[in-house]
matplotlib code that plots the C-alpha trace (Angstrom):
import matplotlib.pyplot as plt

x = [17.5, 15.1, 12.5, 9.6, 11.5, 12.1, 8.5, 7.1, 9.1, 7.9, 4.2, 4.2, 6.4, 3.4, 3.5, 6.4, 5.8, 8.8, 8.3, 4.7, 5.6, 8.5, 6.1, 3.6, 6.3, 7.6, 4.1, 3.8, 7.2, 6.5, 3.2, 4.8, 7.8, 5.6, 6.1, 4.2, 4.6, 6.1, 4.6, 2.5, 5.5, 7.7, 9.1, 5.6, 5.0, 8.3, 7.7, 4.4, 6.0, 8.6, 5.8, 4.1, 7.2, 7.6, 4.0, 3.7, 3.2, -0.1, -1.5, -3.7, -3.1, 0.1, -0.3, -3.5, -2.0, 1.2, -0.7, -3.0, 0.0, 1.6, -1.6, -3.5, -2.1, -1.1, -3.6, -3.2, -4.5, -5.3, -7.9, -10.0, -12.1, -12.1, -8.4, -9.2, -11.7, -9.3, -6.5, -8.7, -9.6, -5.9, -5.1, -7.9, -6.7, -3.0, -3.8, -6.2, -3.4, -1.1, -3.9, -4.1, -7.0, -10.3, -11.1, -7.7, -8.3, -11.7, -10.1, -7.3, -9.9, -11.9, -8.7, -7.8, -11.4, -11.3, -8.5, -11.0, -12.3, -10.3, -13.3, -13.6, -16.7, -18.9, -18.8, -15.0, -14.3, -10.7, -11.0, -7.8, -5.6, -7.5, -7.0, -3.2, -3.2, -5.0, -2.7, 0.4, -1.0, -1.3, 1.9, 3.5, 1.1, 3.0, 6.5, 9.1, 8.6, 11.2, 9.7, 6.2, 7.3, 8.7, 5.5, 3.5, 5.8, 5.5, 1.7, 1.6, 3.7, 1.1, -1.6, 0.4, -2.3, -4.5, -3.9, -2.5, -5.7, -7.7, -5.2, -4.9, -8.6, -9.0, -6.0, -7.4, -10.8, -9.1, -7.0, -9.9, -11.9, -9.0, -8.9, -12.6, -11.9, -11.6, -8.5, -6.4, -5.3, -7.3, -4.8, -3.5, 0.1, -0.1, -2.0, 0.8, 3.5, 2.1, -1.2, 0.3, 2.9, 0.3, -2.0, 0.8, 1.9, -1.6, -2.3, 1.0, 0.0, -3.4, -1.8, -0.2, -3.6, -4.9]
y = [30.9, 30.4, 33.0, 30.9, 30.6, 34.4, 35.3, 32.8, 34.4, 37.8, 36.8, 34.9, 37.4, 38.3, 34.8, 33.8, 30.1, 29.1, 25.4, 25.6, 27.9, 25.5, 22.6, 24.3, 25.5, 22.0, 20.8, 23.5, 22.7, 19.0, 19.6, 21.7, 19.3, 16.1, 13.8, 15.1, 18.7, 19.9, 23.4, 23.9, 23.7, 25.9, 27.6, 28.8, 30.0, 31.8, 33.5, 34.8, 36.0, 37.8, 39.5, 40.4, 42.2, 44.0, 45.3, 45.6, 49.4, 48.8, 46.4, 47.3, 44.2, 42.4, 39.9, 38.5, 38.3, 36.6, 33.9, 33.4, 32.8, 30.4, 28.3, 28.6, 25.3, 23.5, 20.8, 19.9, 16.7, 16.7, 14.0, 16.1, 19.2, 20.5, 21.5, 25.1, 24.2, 21.8, 24.4, 27.0, 24.6, 23.8, 27.5, 28.1, 25.4, 26.6, 30.3, 29.6, 27.7, 30.7, 33.1, 35.2, 37.6, 35.9, 38.6, 38.0, 34.3, 34.8, 37.0, 34.4, 31.7, 33.9, 34.7, 31.0, 30.0, 32.7, 30.8, 28.1, 30.2, 33.4, 35.6, 38.3, 37.7, 40.7, 39.9, 40.3, 43.7, 44.1, 43.6, 45.5, 43.0, 40.0, 41.4, 41.5, 38.1, 36.5, 38.3, 37.0, 33.5, 33.9, 35.9, 32.8, 33.1, 36.3, 34.9, 34.6, 32.0, 29.7, 30.0, 29.5, 26.3, 25.0, 25.8, 23.8, 20.8, 21.0, 21.2, 18.2, 16.2, 17.0, 15.5, 12.6, 10.1, 11.4, 10.2, 12.8, 13.4, 13.8, 16.2, 18.3, 18.7, 19.8, 22.2, 23.6, 24.4, 26.0, 28.2, 29.2, 30.2, 32.5, 34.2, 35.0, 37.4, 41.1, 41.0, 38.1, 40.3, 42.5, 45.1, 47.8, 47.0, 43.4, 44.2, 46.5, 44.0, 40.7, 40.9, 41.1, 38.4, 36.1, 36.3, 35.5, 32.5, 31.1, 31.6, 29.9, 27.0, 26.8, 26.8, 23.5, 22.0, 22.9]
z = [24.5, 21.6, 20.7, 22.1, 25.4, 25.5, 24.6, 27.1, 29.8, 28.8, 28.5, 31.9, 33.8, 36.1, 37.6, 39.9, 39.7, 37.5, 37.9, 36.6, 33.8, 32.7, 32.8, 30.6, 28.2, 27.9, 27.0, 24.4, 22.8, 22.8, 20.9, 18.2, 17.7, 17.5, 14.5, 11.5, 12.3, 9.0, 8.8, 11.9, 14.2, 16.3, 13.2, 12.3, 15.9, 16.1, 12.7, 13.9, 17.2, 15.1, 13.1, 16.3, 17.5, 14.2, 14.4, 18.2, 18.1, 16.2, 18.8, 21.6, 23.7, 22.7, 25.6, 24.2, 20.7, 22.0, 23.9, 20.9, 18.7, 21.1, 21.5, 18.2, 16.6, 19.8, 18.8, 15.2, 13.6, 9.9, 10.3, 12.8, 12.3, 15.9, 16.2, 16.9, 19.6, 21.2, 21.0, 22.6, 25.4, 26.0, 26.1, 28.6, 30.9, 30.8, 31.2, 34.0, 35.8, 35.6, 36.8, 33.6, 33.8, 32.8, 30.3, 28.6, 28.5, 26.8, 24.2, 23.5, 23.0, 20.6, 18.6, 18.3, 17.3, 14.6, 12.8, 11.8, 8.9, 9.3, 9.7, 12.4, 14.5, 15.3, 19.0, 19.2, 20.8, 19.8, 16.1, 15.4, 17.2, 15.8, 12.3, 12.8, 14.4, 11.5, 9.1, 11.0, 10.5, 6.7, 6.1, 4.6, 1.6, 0.6, 1.1, -1.6, -4.4, -2.8, 0.7, -0.6, -2.4, 0.8, 2.6, 0.0, 0.4, 4.2, 4.0, 1.7, 4.1, 6.9, 4.6, 3.4, 4.4, 1.5, -2.1, -4.4, -6.5, -3.3, -1.7, -4.9, -5.3, -1.6, -1.9, -5.2, -3.6, -0.6, -2.8, -5.0, -1.9, -0.9, -4.3, -4.1, -1.2, -2.0, 0.2, 1.6, 4.5, 6.9, 7.7, 5.3, 6.5, 5.4, 2.2, 1.2, 2.2, 1.0, -0.9, -4.4, -3.8, -2.1, -5.1, -7.5, -5.4, -5.2, -8.9, -9.7, -7.6, -9.2, -12.7, -11.8, -11.2, -14.6]

ax = plt.figure().add_subplot(projection="3d")
ax.plot(x, y, z, "-o")
ax.set_aspect("equal")
plt.show()
């Protein structure tokens, strides 16, 4: 049993409809294993779920965080700008089908939408869990030099339809925007674990654009 299978069983344990849950899980796995998913795939989701487990004691509502992880990239098209909105909508429909609490569904949607610009909205009540969720999503930035290089290659593959000079300029601007932030991560735990390495990785990447 893979990690996504295990976590899906845990997250949906409140609902006895096994057939429905299996159908939804199949749709989720199909989305993340579609052609062109080089980084935003099941590996990314399972790495975030693993981080969620490691930091679960710091979370107020792990169920919301777990569902947000599972659904946050379920719709991913590099030629569209509404992936987050579409992913949130997909999550809402799935979670409504399994009778998750309405308040939980609203939180999951808000968490997914926050990945659009990685900013914590004022209206979000559970800012602690959203901070961890967003940090889980960007943990790859603070990975080892080898892992970061693989991440870069995978992202490039997802944007292969763009010519090299166009892609590099877009990537450069995105990296510069990250470095302008006082902190890349919201939580103290992730700042201590990944902040320094993440900035080194980004600066090394930018040096190649010079």
